[in-house]
Backbone atoms as SQL, in Angstrom:
CREATE TABLE atoms (id INTEGER PRIMARY KEY, chain TEXT, resi INTEGER, resn TEXT, atom TEXT, x REAL, y REAL, z REAL);
INSERT INTO atoms VALUES
  (1, 'A', 1, 'UNK', 'N', -88.161, -61.425, 178.011),
  (2, 'A', 1, 'UNK', 'CA', -88.025, -61.602, 179.533),
  (3, 'A', 1, 'UNK', 'C', -87.563, -63.029, 179.816),
  (4, 'A', 2, 'UNK', 'N', -86.143, -63.051, 180.093),
  (5, 'A', 2, 'UNK', 'CA', -85.788, -64.074, 181.348),
  (6, 'A', 2, 'UNK', 'C', -86.242, -64.137, 182.279),
  (7, 'A', 3, 'UNK', 'N', -86.933, -65.573, 182.693),
  (8, 'A', 3, 'UNK', 'CA', -87.388, -66.290, 184.047),
  (9, 'A', 3, 'UNK', 'C', -86.802, -66.816, 184.511),
  (10, 'A', 4, 'UNK', 'N', -86.581, -66.591, 185.682),
  (11, 'A', 4, 'UNK', 'CA', -85.614, -67.777, 186.727),
  (12, 'A', 4, 'UNK', 'C', -86.493, -69.170, 186.730),
  (13, 'A', 5, 'UNK', 'N', -85.505, -70.339, 187.049),
  (14, 'A', 5, 'UNK', 'CA', -85.882, -71.436, 186.558),
  (15, 'A', 5, 'UNK', 'C', -86.987, -71.788, 187.421),
  (16, 'A', 6, 'UNK', 'N', -86.964, -71.263, 188.994),
  (17, 'A', 6, 'UNK', 'CA', -87.705, -71.892, 189.686),
  (18, 'A', 6, 'UNK', 'C', -89.470, -70.939, 189.327),
  (19, 'A', 7, 'UNK', 'N', -89.881, -69.713, 188.909),
  (20, 'A', 7, 'UNK', 'CA', -90.710, -69.041, 188.091),
  (21, 'A', 7, 'UNK', 'C', -91.095, -70.060, 187.239),
  (22, 'A', 8, 'UNK', 'N', -90.330, -70.141, 186.455),
  (23, 'A', 8, 'UNK', 'CA', -90.958, -70.994, 185.098),
  (24, 'A', 8, 'UNK', 'C', -91.368, -72.396, 185.419),
  (25, 'A', 9, 'UNK', 'N', -90.657, -73.050, 186.712),
  (26, 'A', 9, 'UNK', 'CA', -91.481, -74.152, 187.065),
  (27, 'A', 9, 'UNK', 'C', -92.764, -73.964, 188.075),
  (28, 'A', 10, 'UNK', 'N', -92.926, -73.196, 188.458),
  (29, 'A', 10, 'UNK', 'CA', -93.957, -73.209, 189.309),
  (30, 'A', 10, 'UNK', 'C', -94.804, -72.483, 188.079),
  (31, 'A', 11, 'UNK', 'N', -94.985, -72.372, 187.224),
  (32, 'A', 11, 'UNK', 'CA', -95.812, -71.640, 185.923),
  (33, 'A', 11, 'UNK', 'C', -95.828, -72.849, 185.152),
  (34, 'A', 12, 'UNK', 'N', -95.052, -73.910, 184.895),
  (35, 'A', 12, 'UNK', 'CA', -95.127, -75.068, 184.245),
  (36, 'A', 12, 'UNK', 'C', -96.062, -75.864, 185.129),
  (37, 'A', 13, 'UNK', 'N', -95.997, -76.076, 186.220),
  (38, 'A', 13, 'UNK', 'CA', -96.776, -77.012, 187.195),
  (39, 'A', 13, 'UNK', 'C', -98.045, -76.704, 187.064),
  (40, 'A', 14, 'UNK', 'N', -98.493, -75.390, 186.919),
  (41, 'A', 14, 'UNK', 'CA', -100.180, -74.928, 186.844),
  (42, 'A', 14, 'UNK', 'C', -100.725, -75.589, 185.890),
  (43, 'A', 15, 'UNK', 'N', -99.947, -75.845, 184.332),
  (44, 'A', 15, 'UNK', 'CA', -100.811, -76.495, 182.891),
  (45, 'A', 15, 'UNK', 'C', -101.397, -77.540, 183.325),
  (46, 'A', 16, 'UNK', 'N', -102.178, -77.628, 182.959),
  (47, 'A', 16, 'UNK', 'CA', -102.964, -79.184, 182.570),
  (48, 'A', 16, 'UNK', 'C', -101.960, -80.378, 181.988),
  (49, 'A', 17, 'UNK', 'N', -102.504, -81.692, 183.027),
  (50, 'A', 17, 'UNK', 'CA', -101.866, -82.662, 182.748),
  (51, 'A', 17, 'UNK', 'C', -101.095, -83.022, 181.349),
  (52, 'A', 18, 'UNK', 'N', -101.985, -82.937, 180.316),
  (53, 'A', 18, 'UNK', 'CA', -102.229, -83.063, 179.101),
  (54, 'A', 18, 'UNK', 'C', -100.756, -82.289, 178.822),
  (55, 'A', 19, 'UNK', 'N', -100.972, -81.140, 178.906),
  (56, 'A', 19, 'UNK', 'CA', -99.848, -79.929, 178.396),
  (57, 'A', 19, 'UNK', 'C', -98.508, -80.260, 179.165),
  (58, 'A', 20, 'UNK', 'N', -98.690, -80.518, 180.469),
  (59, 'A', 20, 'UNK', 'CA', -97.200, -81.168, 181.183),
  (60, 'A', 20, 'UNK', 'C', -96.497, -82.308, 180.210),
  (61, 'A', 21, 'UNK', 'N', -97.450, -83.483, 180.311),
  (62, 'A', 21, 'UNK', 'CA', -96.778, -84.548, 179.554),
  (63, 'A', 21, 'UNK', 'C', -96.515, -84.065, 178.121),
  (64, 'A', 22, 'UNK', 'N', -96.784, -83.592, 177.237),
  (65, 'A', 22, 'UNK', 'CA', -96.507, -83.175, 176.231),
  (66, 'A', 22, 'UNK', 'C', -95.350, -82.414, 175.955),
  (67, 'A', 23, 'UNK', 'N', -95.215, -81.505, 177.031),
  (68, 'A', 23, 'UNK', 'CA', -93.455, -80.621, 177.460),
  (69, 'A', 23, 'UNK', 'C', -92.769, -81.620, 178.026),
  (70, 'A', 24, 'UNK', 'N', -93.218, -82.719, 178.750),
  (71, 'A', 24, 'UNK', 'CA', -92.103, -83.717, 179.476),
  (72, 'A', 24, 'UNK', 'C', -91.093, -84.325, 178.158),
  (73, 'A', 25, 'UNK', 'N', -92.560, -84.600, 177.200),
  (74, 'A', 25, 'UNK', 'CA', -91.572, -85.590, 176.021),
  (75, 'A', 25, 'UNK', 'C', -91.039, -84.880, 175.042),
  (76, 'A', 26, 'UNK', 'N', -91.529, -84.030, 174.953),
  (77, 'A', 26, 'UNK', 'CA', -90.367, -82.850, 174.461),
  (78, 'A', 26, 'UNK', 'C', -89.224, -82.445, 175.071),
  (79, 'A', 27, 'UNK', 'N', -89.359, -82.535, 176.402),
  (80, 'A', 27, 'UNK', 'CA', -87.857, -82.037, 176.896),
  (81, 'A', 27, 'UNK', 'C', -86.992, -83.283, 176.677),
  (82, 'A', 28, 'UNK', 'N', -87.950, -84.459, 177.098),
  (83, 'A', 28, 'UNK', 'CA', -86.581, -85.884, 177.224),
  (84, 'A', 28, 'UNK', 'C', -86.369, -86.142, 175.485),
  (85, 'A', 29, 'UNK', 'N', -87.175, -85.724, 174.596),
  (86, 'A', 29, 'UNK', 'CA', -86.675, -85.899, 173.148),
  (87, 'A', 29, 'UNK', 'C', -85.540, -85.009, 172.785),
  (88, 'A', 30, 'UNK', 'N', -85.304, -83.764, 173.468),
  (89, 'A', 30, 'UNK', 'CA', -84.117, -83.207, 173.308),
  (90, 'A', 30, 'UNK', 'C', -82.918, -83.303, 174.044),
  (91, 'A', 31, 'UNK', 'N', -83.363, -84.155, 175.253),
  (92, 'A', 31, 'UNK', 'CA', -82.031, -84.575, 175.835),
  (93, 'A', 31, 'UNK', 'C', -81.609, -86.016, 175.043),
  (94, 'A', 32, 'UNK', 'N', -82.160, -86.713, 174.361),
  (95, 'A', 32, 'UNK', 'CA', -81.822, -88.246, 173.816),
  (96, 'A', 32, 'UNK', 'C', -80.942, -87.609, 172.600),
  (97, 'A', 33, 'UNK', 'N', -81.841, -86.096, 171.877),
  (98, 'A', 33, 'UNK', 'CA', -81.126, -85.761, 170.970),
  (99, 'A', 33, 'UNK', 'C', -79.257, -84.768, 170.843),
  (100, 'A', 34, 'UNK', 'N', -79.172, -84.624, 172.391),
  (101, 'A', 34, 'UNK', 'CA', -78.288, -84.183, 172.800),
  (102, 'A', 34, 'UNK', 'C', -77.191, -85.348, 173.045),
  (103, 'A', 35, 'UNK', 'N', -77.758, -86.094, 173.483),
  (104, 'A', 35, 'UNK', 'CA', -76.848, -87.503, 173.923),
  (105, 'A', 35, 'UNK', 'C', -76.715, -87.970, 172.534),
  (106, 'A', 36, 'UNK', 'N', -77.221, -87.753, 171.570),
  (107, 'A', 36, 'UNK', 'CA', -76.914, -88.935, 170.154),
  (108, 'A', 36, 'UNK', 'C', -75.473, -88.012, 169.728),
  (109, 'A', 37, 'UNK', 'N', -75.098, -86.896, 169.666),
  (110, 'A', 37, 'UNK', 'CA', -74.469, -85.797, 169.034),
  (111, 'A', 37, 'UNK', 'C', -73.007, -86.101, 170.252),
  (112, 'A', 38, 'UNK', 'N', -73.072, -86.703, 171.533),
  (113, 'A', 38, 'UNK', 'CA', -72.171, -86.111, 172.057),
  (114, 'A', 38, 'UNK', 'C', -71.236, -87.398, 172.528),
  (115, 'A', 39, 'UNK', 'N', -70.255, -87.416, 173.334),
  (116, 'A', 39, 'UNK', 'CA', -69.164, -88.362, 173.756),
  (117, 'A', 39, 'UNK', 'C', -69.766, -89.542, 173.929),
  (118, 'A', 40, 'UNK', 'N', -71.122, -89.853, 174.373),
  (119, 'A', 40, 'UNK', 'CA', -71.503, -91.173, 174.695),
  (120, 'A', 40, 'UNK', 'C', -71.495, -92.340, 173.160),
  (121, 'A', 41, 'UNK', 'N', -71.926, -91.078, 172.074),
  (122, 'A', 41, 'UNK', 'CA', -72.121, -91.786, 171.156),
  (123, 'A', 41, 'UNK', 'C', -70.741, -92.572, 170.637),
  (124, 'A', 42, 'UNK', 'N', -69.651, -91.845, 171.023),
  (125, 'A', 42, 'UNK', 'CA', -68.289, -91.944, 170.706),
  (126, 'A', 42, 'UNK', 'C', -68.134, -92.983, 171.846),
  (127, 'A', 43, 'UNK', 'N', -68.475, -93.313, 172.645),
  (128, 'A', 43, 'UNK', 'CA', -67.887, -94.511, 173.531),
  (129, 'A', 43, 'UNK', 'C', -68.930, -95.411, 173.008),
  (130, 'A', 44, 'UNK', 'N', -70.281, -95.576, 172.948),
  (131, 'A', 44, 'UNK', 'CA', -70.893, -96.684, 172.092),
  (132, 'A', 44, 'UNK', 'C', -70.547, -97.292, 171.111),
  (133, 'A', 45, 'UNK', 'N', -69.672, -96.571, 170.359),
  (134, 'A', 45, 'UNK', 'CA', -69.425, -96.905, 168.791),
  (135, 'A', 45, 'UNK', 'C', -68.131, -97.732, 169.361),
  (136, 'A', 46, 'UNK', 'N', -67.754, -97.231, 170.095),
  (137, 'A', 46, 'UNK', 'CA', -66.222, -97.599, 170.560),
  (138, 'A', 46, 'UNK', 'C', -66.435, -99.147, 170.930),
  (139, 'A', 47, 'UNK', 'N', -67.178, -99.499, 171.494),
  (140, 'A', 47, 'UNK', 'CA', -67.566, -100.430, 172.305),
  (141, 'A', 47, 'UNK', 'C', -68.160, -101.667, 171.385),
  (142, 'A', 48, 'UNK', 'N', -69.072, -100.926, 170.530),
  (143, 'A', 48, 'UNK', 'CA', -70.011, -101.697, 169.519),
  (144, 'A', 48, 'UNK', 'C', -68.212, -102.303, 168.658),
  (145, 'A', 49, 'UNK', 'N', -67.782, -102.163, 168.295),
  (146, 'A', 49, 'UNK', 'CA', -66.464, -102.026, 167.339),
  (147, 'A', 49, 'UNK', 'C', -65.691, -103.385, 168.304),
  (148, 'A', 50, 'UNK', 'N', -65.505, -102.952, 169.629),
  (149, 'A', 50, 'UNK', 'CA', -64.712, -103.989, 170.522),
  (150, 'A', 50, 'UNK', 'C', -65.571, -105.477, 170.753),
  (151, 'A', 51, 'UNK', 'N', -66.729, -105.169, 170.301),
  (152, 'A', 51, 'UNK', 'CA', -68.014, -106.276, 170.632),
  (153, 'A', 51, 'UNK', 'C', -67.376, -107.205, 169.418),
  (154, 'A', 52, 'UNK', 'N', -67.572, -106.361, 168.400),
  (155, 'A', 52, 'UNK', 'CA', -67.440, -107.033, 167.019),
  (156, 'A', 52, 'UNK', 'C', -65.884, -107.742, 166.903),
  (157, 'A', 53, 'UNK', 'N', -64.972, -107.263, 167.610),
  (158, 'A', 53, 'UNK', 'CA', -63.672, -107.589, 167.347),
  (159, 'A', 53, 'UNK', 'C', -63.877, -109.054, 168.180),
  (160, 'A', 54, 'UNK', 'N', -64.250, -108.951, 169.270),
  (161, 'A', 54, 'UNK', 'CA', -63.828, -110.020, 170.155),
  (162, 'A', 54, 'UNK', 'C', -64.871, -111.037, 169.604),
  (163, 'A', 55, 'UNK', 'N', -66.223, -110.704, 168.995),
  (164, 'A', 55, 'UNK', 'CA', -66.910, -112.269, 168.536),
  (165, 'A', 55, 'UNK', 'C', -66.158, -112.351, 166.939),
  (166, 'A', 56, 'UNK', 'N', -65.520, -111.841, 166.604),
  (167, 'A', 56, 'UNK', 'CA', -64.797, -112.148, 165.276),
  (168, 'A', 56, 'UNK', 'C', -63.464, -113.027, 165.327),
  (169, 'A', 57, 'UNK', 'N', -62.928, -112.505, 166.732),
  (170, 'A', 57, 'UNK', 'CA', -61.931, -113.355, 167.324),
  (171, 'A', 57, 'UNK', 'C', -62.069, -115.123, 167.209),
  (172, 'A', 58, 'UNK', 'N', -60.826, -115.615, 166.622),
  (173, 'A', 58, 'UNK', 'CA', -61.104, -117.082, 167.107),
  (174, 'A', 58, 'UNK', 'C', -60.985, -117.335, 168.734);
């Protein structure tokens, strides 16, 4: 059964604080893993390489 995000949100907000905290941690971790695989990683790698190049330049 598919629920709208508003319905899901209101149901989740009725959970005890400890359960909400655990879900928040899981959701944040999932965002971090999405970022690790995305274009942000390529940009960070490019900046890291540029910084290394500049540091080693005379």
